[in-house]
GUTIVO-693146 format. One line per field, with one value per residue: x, y, z of N, C-alpha, C in turn; residue in three letters. Coordinates in steps of 0.1 Angstrom, whole numbers, plus 5000, padded with zeros to 4 digits. Layout:
! GUTIVO-693146
n.u	[X / ...]
n.v	[Y / ...]
n.w	[Z / ...]
ca.u	[X / ...]
ca.v	[Y / ...]
ca.w	[Z / ...]
c.u	[X / ...]
c.v	[Y / ...]
c.w	[Z / ...]
residu	[ALA / ...]
! end
This chain:
! GUTIVO-693146
n.u	[9171 / 9155 / 9139 / 9143 / 9162 / 9180 / 9183 / 9191 / 9218 / 9228 / 9229 / 9247 / 9269 / 9274 / 9279 / 9302 / 9317 / 9319 / 9333 / 9357 / 9365 / 9369 / 9388 / 9410 / 9415 / 9420 / 9444 / 9460 / 9461 / 9472 / 9498 / 9508 / 9510 / 9529 / 9551 / 9557 / 9562 / 9588 / 9601 / 9615 / 9637 / 9648 / 9657 / 9678 / 9696 / 9703 / 9714 / 9738 / 9751 / 9756 / 9774 / 9793 / 9803 / 9815 / 9835 / 9849 / 9858 / 9871 / 9894 / 9906 / 9902 / 9895 / 9881 / 9898 / 9893 / 9869 / 9869 / 9858 / 9848 / 9841 / 9827 / 9819 / 9792 / 9799 / 9828 / 9822 / 9806 / 9823 / 9844 / 9831 / 9812 / 9786 / 9756 / 9740 / 9721 / 9691 / 9659 / 9632 / 9646 / 9663 / 9693 / 9706 / 9725 / 9748 / 9764 / 9782 / 9787 / 9810 / 9817 / 9838 / 9830 / 9834 / 9846 / 9831 / 9819 / 9801 / 9774 / 9762 / 9739 / 9732 / 9713 / 9706 / 9682 / 9664 / 9636 / 9637 / 9657 / 9678 / 9676 / 9696 / 9714 / 9745 / 9766]
n.v	[6544 / 6574 / 6583 / 6610 / 6618 / 6604 / 6615 / 6638 / 6633 / 6624 / 6647 / 6664 / 6649 / 6651 / 6681 / 6679 / 6664 / 6681 / 6706 / 6694 / 6689 / 6714 / 6724 / 6710 / 6714 / 6740 / 6743 / 6729 / 6747 / 6768 / 6758 / 6752 / 6777 / 6788 / 6774 / 6780 / 6805 / 6804 / 6792 / 6808 / 6817 / 6793 / 6782 / 6800 / 6793 / 6766 / 6776 / 6790 / 6769 / 6753 / 6768 / 6770 / 6745 / 6743 / 6762 / 6753 / 6730 / 6740 / 6757 / 6739 / 6740 / 6723 / 6710 / 6698 / 6664 / 6664 / 6692 / 6728 / 6748 / 6782 / 6797 / 6828 / 6847 / 6867 / 6865 / 6842 / 6857 / 6876 / 6860 / 6852 / 6830 / 6830 / 6848 / 6881 / 6878 / 6883 / 6899 / 6914 / 6934 / 6940 / 6933 / 6901 / 6887 / 6858 / 6826 / 6797 / 6767 / 6743 / 6709 / 6682 / 6652 / 6618 / 6612 / 6622 / 6652 / 6679 / 6704 / 6735 / 6759 / 6793 / 6819 / 6853 / 6880 / 6909 / 6903 / 6875 / 6852 / 6822 / 6796 / 6794 / 6811 / 6827 / 6857]
n.w	[3514 / 3503 / 3474 / 3467 / 3483 / 3470 / 3443 / 3454 / 3462 / 3438 / 3420 / 3437 / 3433 / 3407 / 3407 / 3423 / 3406 / 3381 / 3396 / 3403 / 3378 / 3365 / 3381 / 3377 / 3350 / 3351 / 3366 / 3348 / 3325 / 3337 / 3341 / 3316 / 3306 / 3322 / 3317 / 3288 / 3291 / 3303 / 3285 / 3266 / 3282 / 3292 / 3265 / 3261 / 3281 / 3270 / 3247 / 3257 / 3268 / 3245 / 3230 / 3249 / 3249 / 3223 / 3226 / 3249 / 3234 / 3212 / 3226 / 3242 / 3269 / 3291 / 3321 / 3352 / 3367 / 3393 / 3395 / 3384 / 3359 / 3348 / 3322 / 3310 / 3296 / 3283 / 3276 / 3257 / 3239 / 3228 / 3219 / 3198 / 3198 / 3205 / 3198 / 3207 / 3234 / 3244 / 3257 / 3249 / 3237 / 3258 / 3272 / 3282 / 3308 / 3317 / 3323 / 3323 / 3339 / 3339 / 3347 / 3355 / 3363 / 3374 / 3350 / 3330 / 3311 / 3325 / 3319 / 3328 / 3325 / 3332 / 3334 / 3336 / 3334 / 3333 / 3340 / 3348 / 3363 / 3365 / 3385 / 3415 / 3403 / 3409 / 3407]
ca.u	[9172 / 9142 / 9137 / 9145 / 9177 / 9190 / 9183 / 9199 / 9231 / 9234 / 9230 / 9258 / 9282 / 9277 / 9283 / 9315 / 9326 / 9323 / 9344 / 9373 / 9371 / 9372 / 9402 / 9422 / 9413 / 9426 / 9458 / 9467 / 9463 / 9483 / 9510 / 9511 / 9513 / 9541 / 9562 / 9557 / 9569 / 9601 / 9608 / 9628 / 9648 / 9654 / 9664 / 9689 / 9705 / 9706 / 9724 / 9749 / 9758 / 9760 / 9782 / 9803 / 9808 / 9822 / 9847 / 9858 / 9864 / 9882 / 9902 / 9911 / 9901 / 9886 / 9886 / 9903 / 9885 / 9864 / 9871 / 9847 / 9852 / 9831 / 9826 / 9808 / 9784 / 9807 / 9839 / 9814 / 9801 / 9836 / 9851 / 9823 / 9806 / 9773 / 9753 / 9735 / 9712 / 9681 / 9644 / 9625 / 9656 / 9672 / 9704 / 9706 / 9738 / 9749 / 9774 / 9780 / 9795 / 9815 / 9824 / 9843 / 9828 / 9838 / 9849 / 9823 / 9819 / 9788 / 9774 / 9750 / 9738 / 9726 / 9710 / 9700 / 9675 / 9657 / 9625 / 9639 / 9669 / 9680 / 9676 / 9710 / 9723 / 9754 / 9774]
ca.v	[6559 / 6577 / 6588 / 6624 / 6617 / 6597 / 6626 / 6652 / 6628 / 6624 / 6662 / 6666 / 6641 / 6660 / 6694 / 6679 / 6662 / 6694 / 6712 / 6688 / 6690 / 6729 / 6728 / 6701 / 6721 / 6754 / 6740 / 6723 / 6758 / 6776 / 6749 / 6755 / 6791 / 6791 / 6766 / 6785 / 6819 / 6804 / 6784 / 6816 / 6816 / 6780 / 6783 / 6808 / 6787 / 6756 / 6783 / 6791 / 6755 / 6749 / 6777 / 6769 / 6733 / 6746 / 6771 / 6744 / 6720 / 6750 / 6760 / 6727 / 6740 / 6713 / 6712 / 6686 / 6657 / 6672 / 6709 / 6732 / 6758 / 6793 / 6804 / 6840 / 6852 / 6880 / 6854 / 6836 / 6868 / 6883 / 6849 / 6850 / 6816 / 6833 / 6863 / 6888 / 6871 / 6897 / 6900 / 6926 / 6946 / 6939 / 6924 / 6894 / 6881 / 6846 / 6820 / 6782 / 6759 / 6731 / 6701 / 6670 / 6640 / 6604 / 6610 / 6630 / 6667 / 6682 / 6716 / 6739 / 6773 / 6802 / 6832 / 6867 / 6890 / 6918 / 6896 / 6861 / 6847 / 6810 / 6793 / 6792 / 6819 / 6833 / 6864]
ca.w	[3510 / 3495 / 3462 / 3468 / 3487 / 3458 / 3434 / 3458 / 3462 / 3423 / 3418 / 3444 / 3428 / 3394 / 3410 / 3427 / 3394 / 3377 / 3402 / 3401 / 3362 / 3365 / 3389 / 3369 / 3339 / 3352 / 3370 / 3334 / 3316 / 3343 / 3338 / 3300 / 3306 / 3329 / 3305 / 3276 / 3295 / 3308 / 3275 / 3261 / 3289 / 3291 / 3254 / 3261 / 3287 / 3259 / 3235 / 3263 / 3270 / 3232 / 3227 / 3258 / 3244 / 3213 / 3229 / 3253 / 3224 / 3205 / 3232 / 3249 / 3282 / 3297 / 3336 / 3358 / 3374 / 3405 / 3393 / 3375 / 3350 / 3345 / 3312 / 3309 / 3282 / 3276 / 3269 / 3247 / 3229 / 3224 / 3211 / 3187 / 3198 / 3204 / 3194 / 3218 / 3241 / 3249 / 3258 / 3248 / 3234 / 3270 / 3270 / 3295 / 3312 / 3321 / 3325 / 3321 / 3348 / 3333 / 3358 / 3351 / 3374 / 3367 / 3334 / 3322 / 3316 / 3329 / 3316 / 3335 / 3319 / 3340 / 3326 / 3345 / 3328 / 3339 / 3346 / 3351 / 3371 / 3367 / 3401 / 3420 / 3396 / 3415 / 3404]
c.u	[9158 / 9147 / 9145 / 9157 / 9186 / 9194 / 9194 / 9215 / 9238 / 9237 / 9244 / 9271 / 9283 / 9283 / 9298 / 9326 / 9330 / 9333 / 9355 / 9375 / 9375 / 9388 / 9412 / 9423 / 9425 / 9442 / 9466 / 9470 / 9472 / 9497 / 9518 / 9515 / 9526 / 9553 / 9565 / 9564 / 9583 / 9606 / 9617 / 9639 / 9656 / 9663 / 9677 / 9699 / 9709 / 9716 / 9736 / 9756 / 9764 / 9772 / 9796 / 9810 / 9819 / 9835 / 9856 / 9866 / 9873 / 9895 / 9910 / 9910 / 9893 / 9892 / 9889 / 9891 / 9880 / 9864 / 9862 / 9854 / 9839 / 9834 / 9815 / 9804 / 9793 / 9819 / 9833 / 9812 / 9813 / 9841 / 9840 / 9814 / 9791 / 9769 / 9746 / 9723 / 9702 / 9667 / 9639 / 9635 / 9664 / 9681 / 9703 / 9722 / 9737 / 9763 / 9771 / 9791 / 9798 / 9825 / 9828 / 9841 / 9827 / 9836 / 9843 / 9820 / 9803 / 9786 / 9760 / 9749 / 9731 / 9723 / 9703 / 9696 / 9668 / 9644 / 9626 / 9656 / 9668 / 9683 / 9691 / 9720 / 9732 / 9764 / 9773]
c.v	[6560 / 6583 / 6603 / 6627 / 6613 / 6609 / 6637 / 6645 / 6629 / 6640 / 6665 / 6661 / 6648 / 6671 / 6690 / 6674 / 6674 / 6704 / 6709 / 6687 / 6704 / 6729 / 6720 / 6710 / 6735 / 6751 / 6734 / 6737 / 6765 / 6770 / 6751 / 6767 / 6794 / 6783 / 6775 / 6800 / 6815 / 6796 / 6791 / 6814 / 6802 / 6777 / 6789 / 6802 / 6774 / 6765 / 6787 / 6780 / 6750 / 6757 / 6773 / 6754 / 6736 / 6754 / 6761 / 6735 / 6728 / 6752 / 6750 / 6732 / 6735 / 6713 / 6697 / 6679 / 6665 / 6688 / 6714 / 6746 / 6769 / 6797 / 6816 / 6840 / 6860 / 6874 / 6850 / 6846 / 6874 / 6873 / 6848 / 6834 / 6818 / 6847 / 6869 / 6880 / 6884 / 6893 / 6912 / 6939 / 6947 / 6931 / 6915 / 6889 / 6867 / 6839 / 6805 / 6777 / 6747 / 6724 / 6690 / 6659 / 6628 / 6605 / 6618 / 6646 / 6671 / 6699 / 6723 / 6753 / 6781 / 6815 / 6842 / 6875 / 6900 / 6913 / 6882 / 6860 / 6832 / 6805 / 6790 / 6800 / 6826 / 6843 / 6878]
c.w	[3502 / 3481 / 3459 / 3472 / 3477 / 3448 / 3440 / 3459 / 3447 / 3419 / 3423 / 3438 / 3415 / 3396 / 3414 / 3414 / 3383 / 3383 / 3400 / 3386 / 3359 / 3370 / 3382 / 3354 / 3339 / 3356 / 3356 / 3327 / 3322 / 3339 / 3325 / 3299 / 3311 / 3320 / 3296 / 3281 / 3297 / 3297 / 3268 / 3270 / 3290 / 3275 / 3255 / 3268 / 3280 / 3251 / 3243 / 3265 / 3254 / 3228 / 3235 / 3255 / 3232 / 3218 / 3237 / 3243 / 3215 / 3213 / 3244 / 3265 / 3293 / 3314 / 3340 / 3364 / 3390 / 3405 / 3387 / 3369 / 3348 / 3334 / 3310 / 3294 / 3276 / 3271 / 3255 / 3233 / 3222 / 3214 / 3198 / 3187 / 3198 / 3202 / 3206 / 3223 / 3248 / 3249 / 3261 / 3244 / 3246 / 3270 / 3285 / 3297 / 3317 / 3320 / 3326 / 3330 / 3340 / 3343 / 3351 / 3366 / 3368 / 3354 / 3325 / 3324 / 3314 / 3327 / 3321 / 3331 / 3329 / 3332 / 3338 / 3335 / 3338 / 3348 / 3348 / 3355 / 3369 / 3381 / 3404 / 3413 / 3407 / 3407 / 3409]
residu	[MET / THR / ASN / SER / SER / MET / ARG / GLN / MET / ARG / ARG / LEU / SER / ILE / VAL / TRP / GLY / LEU / MET / LEU / PHE / LEU / ILE / VAL / GLY / LEU / LEU / THR / THR / PHE / GLY / ILE / ILE / TYR / ASN / ASN / LYS / ASN / LYS / LEU / TYR / THR / ASP / MET / GLU / LYS / SER / LEU / VAL / ALA / ALA / SER / LYS / LYS / TYR / VAL / ASP / GLN / SER / PHE / SER / TYR / PRO / GLU / GLU / GLY / LYS / GLU / LEU / GLN / ILE / THR / TYR / ALA / THR / LEU / LYS / ASP / SER / GLY / PHE / ILE / LYS / LYS / ILE / ALA / VAL / ASN / LYS / LYS / GLU / CYS / ASP / GLY / TYR / VAL / ILE / VAL / LYS / LYS / LYS / SER / GLY / ALA / TYR / ASN / TYR / LYS / GLY / TYR / VAL / LYS / CYS / PRO / GLU / TYR / GLN / THR / LYS / ASN / TYR / ALA / LYS]
! end
């Protein structure tokens, strides 16, 4: 290889390295922005789950093995287990599904807001 082709390959390697660095940086930035945007909604889901655990404990309404129980946001709010869940002064809706599987209770929260909806939200 000649000296000029070595320089050209070196420049090309530097350009490709910079482009790769830029792409990784952009993807990381978009990922962080996406996670921060959804954090508010995942926190709502966690609040619904926490309130549902208290509700189930206090009312002794545990589902039987293999069955599920749905607890709505309205039930939790009316019972005083949770306060209003809202984004930008717009109230959201939601529910929690409680399932008993292999002796353990699993709680999954679902939220529906004007600009967001939990995956598999059904109502």
